[in-house]
PATORLUM-800610 format. One line per field, with one value per residue (C-alpha): z negated, x, y; residue number from 1. Coordinates in pm, 1 decimal, decimal comma. Each point is the difference from the previous one (the first is absolute). Layout:
BEGIN
c3	(Z ...)
c1	(X ...)
c2	(Y ...)
nr	(NUM ...)
***
This chain:
BEGIN
c3	(-78,5 -307,0 130,9 32,4 -375,7 -106,5 197,3 -150,8 -346,6 47,8 146,3 -271,5 -276,6 182,1 100,2 -347,3 -108,5 309,9 -51,9 81,5 251,8 187,1 9,9 143,0 253,4 118,6 28,1 176,8 257,5 50,7 66,8 247,8 168,4 40,5 181,9 210,9 88,5 55,4 373,9 -105,7 -258,6 249,4 262,7 -256,1 -101,3 369,9 5,4 -315,2 141,8 325,7 -175,0 -237,3 289,0 178,5 -314,8 -9,4 -324,2 -135,4 45,4 -374,2 -21,7 309,2 -159,5 -307,8 224,8 226,4 -41,1 183,9 -40,2 -280,6 -198,0 39,0 -117,3 -301,7 -77,5 -3,2 -198,7 -252,3 -55,3 -60,5 -253,6 -185,2 -3,5 -159,4 -292,8 -339,4 -43,4 -207,0 -115,0 -325,7 -123,5 -376,5 -38,5 -377,8 -285,0 -365,9 -324,5 -253,3 -383,1 8,5 242,4 311,3 303,7 263,2 355,4 263,8 330,3 365,4 197,0 354,3 33,0 200,5 324,1 161,2 277,6 203,4 235,8 229,3 324,3 294,6 -125,6 96,1 -200,7 -299,3 89,8 -57,2 -312,0 -187,2 79,8 -107,3 -318,7 -103,6 62,9 -205,5 -274,4 10,5 113,0 293,9 213,3 246,8 268,6 181,7 258,3 199,4 325,9 197,3 -118,4 35,1 248,6 -150,9 -355,2 120,4 159,0 -304,9 -222,6 208,4 -94,5 -377,9 37,6 169,4 -301,1 -245,4 194,3 7,0 -383,6 -42,7 -155,8 45,5 331,8 -170,1 -212,3 265,4 194,5 260,5 48,3 356,8 109,3 72,0 -147,8 -265,1 -197,4 -102,8 -202,1 -185,6 -93,7 -129,4 -205,4 -152,9 -117,9 223,6 -250,0 -299,9 178,3 40,4 -304,1 143,3 315,2 139,8 270,0 225,2 245,3 58,9 -255,0 133,2 -40,5 -361,5 -96,1 116,7 -186,0 -316,7 19,6 86,3 -133,7 -270,8 -87,3 -129,7 258,8 34,8 135,2 264,6 57,0 278,6 -13,5 -35,9 -63,1 -112,3 22,0 -221,3 71,3 -341,0 -40,2 -85,5 309,9 210,4 342,4 204,5 -211,7 40,2 383,8 18,4 -247,9 135,4 348,8 -95,9 -229,9 268,8 330,4 -47,4 41,2 -13,6 -10,9 -338,4 -340,5 -132,7 258,1 -123,9 73,4 -196,7 -39,2 -308,8 -12,1 -303,9 25,5 -163,0 313,2 246,5 207,5 78,3 141,7 333,4 81,7 -135,3 228,7 300,1 -48,7 -11,7 299,2 203,4 -57,3 143,3 -338,2 -12,7 -302,8 -171,5 -257,8 -251,0 76,3 -109,0 217,2 307,4 -26,5 74,8 310,3 263,0 68,0 -351,9 6,6 -286,9 -269,1 -109,7 -342,8 141,9 120,3 -362,8 -66,2 343,7 74,0 368,1 75,4 287,5 86,6 -185,5 -337,9 -220,5 -166,9 -283,4 -215,6 -373,8 -292,8 -218,2 -126,0 -184,5 311,6 206,9 -258,1 -17,3 382,0 -5,2 -283,8 177,6 358,4 -35,4 4,8 -265,2 250,5 46,8 -61,0 11,5 -143,7 162,8 -252,7 -155,5 -335,3 -215,7 -246,2 268,5 153,7 -329,1 -53,7 348,4 -48,2 -339,5 73,7 357,0 -36,3 301,8 57,9 146,6 -80,7 170,3 -58,2 293,0 215,2 283,5 -74,4 279,1 -269,5 -139,6 128,4 -169,5 215,2 -99,8 -367,9 36,5 -9,4 329,2 141,4 -153,3 37,9 -51,2 -216,7 -278,8 -132,0 -286,2 -350,1 -85,7 33,3 294,3 111,0 273,4 240,9 -56,4 30,7 -129,2 -371,3 27,8 164,1 -327,4 -318,4 -335,4 -256,5 -354,7 -94,7 -373,1 -155,4 -345,5 -243,6 -148,9 -117,5 -82,7 -67,7 -358,8)
c1	(-356,0 102,3 362,1 -15,1 -100,9 287,1 249,4 -123,1 13,4 364,4 89,2 -172,5 230,8 296,7 -140,3 -115,6 370,6 134,8 181,9 -131,5 271,6 -68,7 -378,8 75,0 251,9 -276,6 -249,0 255,3 74,1 -367,3 -64,1 286,7 -139,8 -347,0 157,9 222,7 -279,7 -262,0 -34,6 -91,5 -234,9 -186,1 -4,1 -161,0 -235,3 -95,0 -123,5 -212,1 -147,3 -84,2 -176,4 -178,8 -121,6 -131,9 -193,0 -144,4 150,4 -124,3 195,2 91,9 125,5 211,9 152,4 94,7 145,9 197,3 373,1 200,9 351,9 -118,0 -167,2 277,3 243,5 -222,8 4,5 364,6 26,1 -244,9 218,2 301,1 -217,7 -76,3 382,5 58,5 -236,1 128,2 4,9 -316,8 144,2 180,4 -145,9 -47,1 -357,4 -4,9 244,5 -62,1 146,1 -191,9 55,8 184,9 256,4 -117,8 39,0 -267,1 9,1 -285,0 181,4 -139,1 26,3 -119,2 -349,0 144,0 -172,1 -256,0 -236,5 -112,1 -303,4 -63,9 -165,2 68,6 283,4 335,0 200,6 -124,5 249,9 284,9 -147,1 -101,2 314,6 221,0 -183,0 -4,4 356,4 93,3 -198,4 182,9 -309,9 -19,1 -297,8 -211,8 -158,9 -323,7 -75,5 -301,5 -37,1 -39,8 354,8 149,8 283,0 79,3 29,6 234,2 229,1 16,4 47,7 297,6 166,4 -52,8 157,0 290,5 42,8 -9,0 252,6 231,0 -4,2 35,6 -336,5 -251,6 -173,8 -303,1 -32,5 -225,8 -199,6 -281,2 -282,6 89,9 -360,1 -321,6 -215,8 -232,8 46,8 339,5 -176,4 -188,8 317,4 147,1 -315,4 42,3 350,0 226,4 49,9 45,1 270,9 -185,3 -20,4 -227,5 -176,8 -46,7 -272,9 15,1 -270,8 -377,9 -283,5 -57,5 362,5 17,7 -330,4 135,2 322,9 -169,0 -263,1 240,0 340,2 137,6 278,9 -15,1 -89,2 94,2 -336,5 -21,5 -360,1 -128,2 75,0 -340,5 170,9 -172,0 77,7 -211,8 -22,5 -84,4 -192,6 341,2 171,8 218,7 -174,3 329,3 147,5 -316,5 15,0 374,4 -10,5 -321,3 127,3 329,8 -169,7 -237,4 185,8 375,3 -31,1 -353,0 106,2 181,5 -132,7 53,4 -212,4 -299,4 -342,4 -240,8 -7,6 -196,2 -72,4 -145,4 -311,8 193,9 230,6 -279,2 125,4 307,6 -208,9 -57,3 365,5 111,4 -244,9 74,4 374,7 -48,1 -232,0 200,4 300,1 -196,8 -91,9 -361,9 -179,7 -271,1 -181,8 -285,2 -302,1 190,8 294,3 -213,5 -168,4 307,7 138,3 -203,7 310,2 -40,7 -152,3 -215,1 196,5 -142,9 36,5 268,8 209,2 76,4 188,1 159,0 381,2 -25,4 391,9 -117,9 -92,4 -314,4 -91,0 -313,8 -88,7 -233,5 -87,3 11,3 -124,9 312,1 298,5 -188,0 -202,4 315,4 173,4 -316,4 2,0 360,6 -52,7 -303,1 130,9 373,9 271,1 236,2 256,8 62,5 -218,1 59,1 -146,2 50,0 -47,2 181,2 -165,7 253,9 -253,8 -211,4 318,2 108,3 -329,8 -7,6 362,6 -86,5 -335,0 17,8 108,8 206,3 350,6 98,3 -177,3 111,1 -64,2 46,5 182,8 -74,1 -99,8 249,1 271,2 -138,3 326,4 293,5 244,4 -164,5 24,2 371,5 -28,0 178,3 -295,4 -278,5 -125,4 -350,2 -233,0 -129,5 -347,2 -28,6 108,1 240,5 377,9 13,6 -220,7 38,3 296,9 181,7 366,0 315,4 -62,1 -356,8 148,3 180,0 -95,5 197,2 145,9 126,7 365,4 41,5 345,5 71,0 283,2 -87,5 -355,6 -238,1 -367,1 -123,5)
c2	(-2704,0 -208,6 8,3 377,8 9,6 -228,7 198,3 332,2 -140,7 -106,5 334,2 197,9 -137,1 121,8 327,6 70,3 -6,3 183,8 331,3 338,3 43,7 -329,9 88,5 343,7 -130,5 -223,3 283,2 222,8 -273,8 -62,5 369,0 7,3 -311,9 148,7 308,0 -229,5 -236,3 281,6 -97,6 -367,0 125,1 223,5 -285,3 -232,7 275,1 48,6 -371,7 60,0 326,1 -156,9 -280,4 232,2 209,2 -307,0 -81,4 337,6 96,6 332,5 317,1 23,2 -355,0 50,8 294,4 -207,8 -274,6 241,7 43,5 272,7 136,1 244,3 -281,5 -236,1 273,9 61,0 -368,0 -4,6 308,3 -152,6 -291,4 230,6 198,0 -324,6 -83,4 348,7 -70,0 -90,8 -382,0 -86,6 -330,0 -1,8 334,7 23,7 82,9 25,8 -74,9 -27,1 -153,2 -214,3 46,6 -330,9 135,3 -163,1 220,4 -40,8 125,2 -20,1 -37,1 11,9 -321,4 -111,4 -142,7 -294,2 -95,7 242,1 -77,1 295,3 -46,6 297,2 102,6 216,0 224,0 -173,5 261,7 -179,7 -271,9 235,6 179,8 -313,3 -192,0 286,4 77,9 -366,1 -24,0 309,4 -133,5 -339,6 -188,3 -260,1 78,5 -200,8 231,5 -90,2 263,2 36,6 -197,7 323,8 125,4 -352,0 97,3 334,6 -157,0 -281,5 261,9 210,5 -301,0 -102,6 327,5 -63,9 -349,3 155,9 235,3 -294,6 -183,3 296,3 22,8 -375,1 -19,5 -305,9 40,5 -164,3 312,7 155,8 -262,1 74,0 -258,0 -117,9 -90,6 182,5 -276,7 146,8 -327,5 135,9 270,5 -270,6 -171,1 321,6 44,4 -339,1 107,7 -210,5 -270,0 236,6 201,8 330,3 222,2 281,4 81,2 347,3 32,6 305,8 29,9 22,9 -61,0 -358,6 -101,0 142,2 -156,4 -341,3 30,2 108,1 -279,1 -281,7 77,8 -236,7 246,9 358,6 271,2 365,3 108,8 264,9 84,7 211,5 367,5 175,2 329,2 314,5 373,4 216,8 375,6 150,6 324,2 188,4 -138,7 232,0 -10,4 2,1 -277,9 -201,8 31,2 -95,7 -290,9 -154,7 20,5 -175,0 -252,9 -111,4 48,2 -17,8 -384,6 -143,3 -360,8 -5,2 -81,4 347,9 162,6 188,5 -177,9 217,0 376,7 117,7 376,3 166,4 204,1 290,0 -10,8 -50,8 283,3 -209,6 -290,2 147,6 87,6 -345,0 -179,2 212,4 -52,2 -381,4 -12,0 230,7 -230,8 -295,8 -150,8 -156,4 148,1 -204,1 205,4 43,7 215,5 325,9 -76,2 -80,6 330,1 203,7 -173,7 -196,2 -208,6 -168,3 -343,7 -141,5 -182,6 -336,8 -143,1 -219,7 290,5 105,9 -331,2 -39,8 18,7 117,2 -2,5 216,7 365,6 -27,1 163,1 12,4 321,0 79,1 303,5 -62,8 193,5 48,0 -186,2 -270,1 -80,3 -25,4 -234,7 -213,3 -30,2 -100,7 -253,9 -154,1 -24,3 22,1 -273,9 140,2 65,2 376,3 312,7 366,6 320,8 348,9 273,4 301,2 -89,7 -150,8 -144,0 -158,5 -153,1 -146,0 -160,6 -157,9 -130,4 -143,3 -147,6 -131,1 -361,2 -47,7 -114,3 348,8 324,9 330,0 371,0 245,9 -252,4 -232,5 -352,7 -110,4 31,1 -329,5 -177,5 -156,6 201,0 322,8 -94,9 -55,6 -375,5 -41,8 -191,8 -204,9 -354,0 130,4 202,9 -196,1 90,7 -247,1 68,5 -285,6 35,3 230,7 289,9 253,9 -28,6 -329,2 78,4 -158,4 53,3 -141,8 -307,8 -90,3 -177,6 -8,4 -205,8 43,6 -28,8 -44,4 66,3 -155,2 -56,4 -327,9 92,3 -285,4 8,4 -63,8)
nr	(1 2 3 4 5 6 7 8 9 10 11 12 13 14 15 16 17 18 19 20 21 22 23 24 25 26 27 28 29 30 31 32 33 34 35 36 37 38 39 40 41 42 43 44 45 46 47 48 49 50 51 52 53 54 55 56 57 58 59 60 61 62 63 64 65 66 67 68 69 70 71 72 73 74 75 76 77 78 79 80 81 82 83 84 85 86 87 88 89 90 91 92 93 94 95 96 97 98 99 100 101 102 103 104 105 106 107 108 109 110 111 112 113 114 115 116 117 118 119 120 121 122 123 124 125 126 127 128 129 130 131 132 133 134 135 136 137 138 139 140 141 142 143 144 145 146 147 148 149 150 151 152 153 154 155 156 157 158 159 160 161 162 163 164 165 166 167 168 169 170 171 172 173 174 175 176 177 178 179 180 181 182 183 184 185 186 187 188 189 190 191 192 193 194 195 196 197 198 199 200 201 202 203 204 205 206 207 208 209 210 211 212 213 214 215 216 217 218 219 220 221 222 223 224 225 226 227 228 229 230 231 232 233 234 235 236 237 238 239 240 241 242 243 244 245 246 247 248 249 250 251 252 253 254 255 256 257 258 259 260 261 262 263 264 265 266 267 268 269 270 271 272 273 274 275 276 277 278 279 280 281 282 283 284 285 286 287 288 289 290 291 292 293 294 295 296 297 298 299 300 301 302 303 304 305 306 307 308 309 310 311 312 313 314 315 316 317 318 319 320 321 322 323 324 325 326 327 328 329 330 331 332 333 334 335 336 337 338 339 340 341 342 343 344 345 346 347 348 349 350 351 352 353 354 355 356 357 358 359 360 361 362 363 364 365 366 367 368 369 370 371 372 373 374 375 376 377 378 379 380 381 382 383 384 385 386 387 388 389 390 391 392 393 394 395 396 397 398 399 400 401 402 403 404 405 406 407 408 409 410 411 412)
***
């Protein structure tokens, strides 16, 4: 593990100076390799899926793990989309002149070496590797043991891309062992060679990283995502948005976990619950919700702060906008929250006052995704307040330095 860190640090220096053309050439070659090696990726994924089924992995986690032709193509396209983005390195973020004639520029630079620790989703291997490369960072990837074979097959394609562009192969490294002790070594910083760690996974993983890491962390907390149907909500929009927010893909962090319905929109509660239950979603509700459909199970206190990542949703009737925002503040994870309303003033209050990384008005929470934001992909959704917040794309994977231009000035 220490050797991985040393190689990454050496690669980061060269990669930080690499041209946009070289980085884009590597990304294009990586995407081509993913397509050309799709049969190998699927064969590796079959091994992971077989082991996951034998271990009785949940349906939602199996969905996160599974790769088919469509998802492999999406992975390759995502790498190409990242290549098409403007190079974030070297951007002049600010420029100003001092009274003494000094001209000062704030310029974007790579972060250095990034460690990414993730679970289940093997496509994170491609997303994280490509994003870090585009931003001029070396990266050490530690995928979950359940996606070990899939991640190795994808990583081989990224290395092929680096080789094709004559960039250092150590710029994208994958931890080659399943041993959990490897995570501990990354959290120690690999001898000072890691500059930041990005955890992407369940609550226990993120908690461990935050507690033990000796380097800065881009925290991605669980997605306890709310959809609030305001009293002035359009009934058809509410049905369409809630269905998509919960059921399009239940295992992603942007999936809705709690539905709040305003008492002023109580007439919409029954159709919403019926739609969810008819679609096979388990509904856990408060007393008012249980009274309208026999299929609704009682919601416990724990349900309001649970990320199900499954076809389960908690539903509650709330008394107005303030009550909805109070519930979100008390039980939420500052990830993604949505209001459905035709009342512009209510929407503006919600967007201004709800302290989440992503807040939406009249749109599905499943848009909480770097690709949907035009970032090409994301390395995760940061829910903290330092440096990066929301989808972490190429721009968020940079720092900056100051360039000062003088003409012989000295300080008195």
